[in-house]
Each structure stands twice: as structure tokens, then as C-alpha cells.
C-alpha positions as CSV (number, residue, x, y, z in Angstrom):
1,X,-30.1,-20.7,-63.1
2,X,-26.9,-19.2,-64.5
3,X,-23.8,-19.6,-62.4
4,X,-22.3,-16.3,-63.3
5,X,-21.8,-14.4,-66.4
6,X,-23.2,-14.8,-69.9
7,X,-22.0,-17.8,-71.7
8,X,-24.5,-19.0,-74.3
9,X,-28.1,-18.7,-75.5
10,X,-29.0,-21.0,-72.6
11,X,-27.5,-18.7,-70.0
12,X,-30.9,-17.6,-68.7
13,X,-32.5,-21.0,-68.6
14,X,-34.9,-21.2,-65.6
15,X,-34.8,-17.4,-64.9
16,X,-38.2,-15.9,-64.7
17,X,-38.2,-12.3,-66.0
18,X,-41.1,-9.9,-66.0
19,X,-40.9,-7.3,-68.8
20,X,-42.9,-4.1,-68.2
21,X,-43.4,-1.9,-71.3
22,X,-46.4,-0.1,-72.7
23,X,-45.1,-0.2,-76.3
24,X,-46.3,-3.5,-77.8
25,X,-43.6,-3.9,-80.5
26,X,-40.8,-3.1,-78.1
27,X,-42.3,-5.3,-75.4
28,X,-42.4,-8.1,-77.9
29,X,-38.8,-7.5,-78.9
30,X,-37.5,-7.5,-75.3
31,X,-39.5,-10.7,-74.7
32,X,-38.0,-12.4,-77.8
33,X,-34.5,-11.4,-76.8
34,X,-34.8,-12.8,-73.3
35,X,-36.6,-15.9,-74.5
36,X,-33.9,-16.6,-77.0
37,X,-31.4,-16.6,-74.2
38,X,-33.5,-19.2,-72.3
39,X,-35.5,-17.0,-69.9
40,X,-39.1,-17.6,-69.0
41,X,-40.7,-14.2,-69.7
42,X,-44.0,-12.6,-68.7
43,X,-44.6,-9.5,-70.8
44,X,-46.8,-6.9,-69.2
45,X,-48.2,-3.7,-70.7
46,X,-48.7,-1.5,-67.6
47,X,-47.3,-0.8,-64.2
48,X,-50.6,-1.5,-62.5
49,X,-50.9,-4.9,-64.2
50,X,-47.3,-5.7,-63.3
51,X,-48.0,-4.9,-59.6
52,X,-51.0,-7.4,-59.8
53,X,-48.6,-10.0,-61.2
54,X,-46.0,-9.3,-58.6
55,X,-48.6,-10.0,-55.9
56,X,-49.1,-13.5,-57.4
57,X,-45.7,-14.5,-58.6
58,X,-42.1,-13.8,-57.5
59,X,-40.0,-13.3,-60.7
60,X,-36.2,-13.6,-60.6
61,X,-35.8,-10.2,-62.4
62,X,-37.7,-7.2,-63.8
63,X,-36.9,-5.4,-67.0
64,X,-38.8,-2.1,-67.0
65,X,-38.9,0.5,-69.8
66,X,-38.9,3.8,-67.9
67,X,-39.9,6.6,-70.3
68,X,-42.6,7.9,-67.9
69,X,-43.6,8.5,-64.3
70,X,-45.8,5.4,-64.2
71,X,-42.7,3.2,-64.5
72,X,-40.9,5.1,-61.7
73,X,-44.0,4.8,-59.5
74,X,-44.0,1.0,-60.2
75,X,-40.4,0.5,-59.1
76,X,-41.1,2.6,-55.9
77,X,-44.0,0.4,-55.1
78,X,-42.1,-2.8,-55.8
79,X,-39.3,-1.6,-53.5
80,X,-42.0,-0.9,-50.9
81,X,-43.0,-4.6,-50.8
82,X,-41.6,-7.0,-48.2
83,X,-38.6,-9.0,-49.4
84,X,-40.6,-12.2,-49.3
85,X,-43.2,-10.5,-51.5
86,X,-40.7,-9.5,-54.2
87,X,-39.5,-6.1,-52.9
88,X,-35.8,-7.0,-53.5
89,X,-36.2,-8.4,-57.0
90,X,-33.3,-7.2,-59.2
91,X,-34.5,-4.7,-61.8
92,X,-33.1,-3.3,-65.0
93,X,-34.2,0.1,-66.3
94,X,-34.4,0.5,-70.1
95,X,-34.4,4.1,-71.2
96,X,-33.1,6.5,-73.8
97,X,-30.1,8.4,-72.8
98,X,-27.3,7.5,-70.4
99,X,-28.8,7.7,-66.9
100,X,-27.2,4.8,-65.0
101,X,-26.8,6.8,-61.8
102,X,-30.3,8.1,-61.9
103,X,-31.7,4.6,-62.5
104,X,-29.8,3.2,-59.6
105,X,-30.9,6.0,-57.3
106,X,-34.5,5.2,-58.1
107,X,-34.3,1.5,-57.2
108,X,-32.9,-0.2,-60.2
109,X,-29.7,-2.4,-60.1
110,X,-28.8,-1.8,-63.7
111,X,-29.5,0.3,-66.7
112,X,-29.5,-0.4,-70.5
113,X,-29.9,2.3,-73.1
114,X,-32.3,2.2,-76.0
115,X,-32.0,0.9,-78.6
116,X,-31.2,-2.3,-76.6
117,X,-28.2,-4.4,-77.4
118,X,-29.6,-7.9,-77.1
119,X,-26.4,-9.5,-75.7
120,X,-26.0,-6.6,-73.2
121,X,-29.5,-7.1,-71.9
122,X,-29.0,-10.9,-71.5
123,X,-25.6,-10.4,-69.8
124,X,-27.1,-7.9,-67.4
125,X,-29.9,-10.3,-66.3
126,X,-27.3,-13.1,-66.0
127,X,-25.0,-11.0,-63.9
128,X,-27.8,-9.9,-61.6
129,X,-28.7,-13.6,-61.1
130,X,-25.1,-14.4,-60.3
131,X,-24.8,-12.0,-57.4
132,X,-28.0,-13.2,-55.6
């Protein structure tokens, strides 16, 4: 796991990230970005499928594209889980616009604007791992 900050393409080695996005090309791109930086990535197409995965595994971080209410329902349900079941997993919202405060008020720890800057996304995940 990273020791703090983003230093190299290996900065996310050993970090397990679940990417939730209903758009296949964007989900693939986010997965490739995080994999390039060393993360283990589980890409998931829907919030319901992501909840099923969250019941089975405990990822280190979530990256959730939030263009719709389904994604917001998902993060509310995740936050409703017990801590030992993943309810406190750090989560990054990916969305158009500039809504960092709104994302944080809905249960995300960080926000990245579309189109995603690959290094910014990797730095955010790394920084979230450093504060745990």
C-alpha cells in the first residue's frame, strides 16, 4: 500500500479499487488508469451489482461515476453498512461540473471532474489510502 502521496506508476500497488460506472468505454478507461498505477481494479457496471460485490469483498477504495440517482443511492447504501462490512470505505465521485462540496455532503471523500485527469485520479486514491 502507498505510504502517502503519489510518487510513481506503482503508487497504488496492492490497493483494491472498485470502479462503478454504467458507461463501458469510460469504465474501461478508469480501470486502465488505475491499473497502470498499480491498483487491483474490479470494474462494475451497476450500483446493484456493486452492492453485491461489496457484500463479498472489502475494497480499499471506490471510484463511482455519479451522473444519476442510482449512483447516489449506492453510496447511501454503502454508508449504511457496518464499518466491518465496508461502510467506511473511501469513495471518490467522478462527475461533470465542479461539485466537490455536494459530493462530500453525499458521502464521498473526494471529487474528480470529467474528463478525468489520470494523474489526479491516481493521486486522489493514493492520498485517501495515506490517511487511513
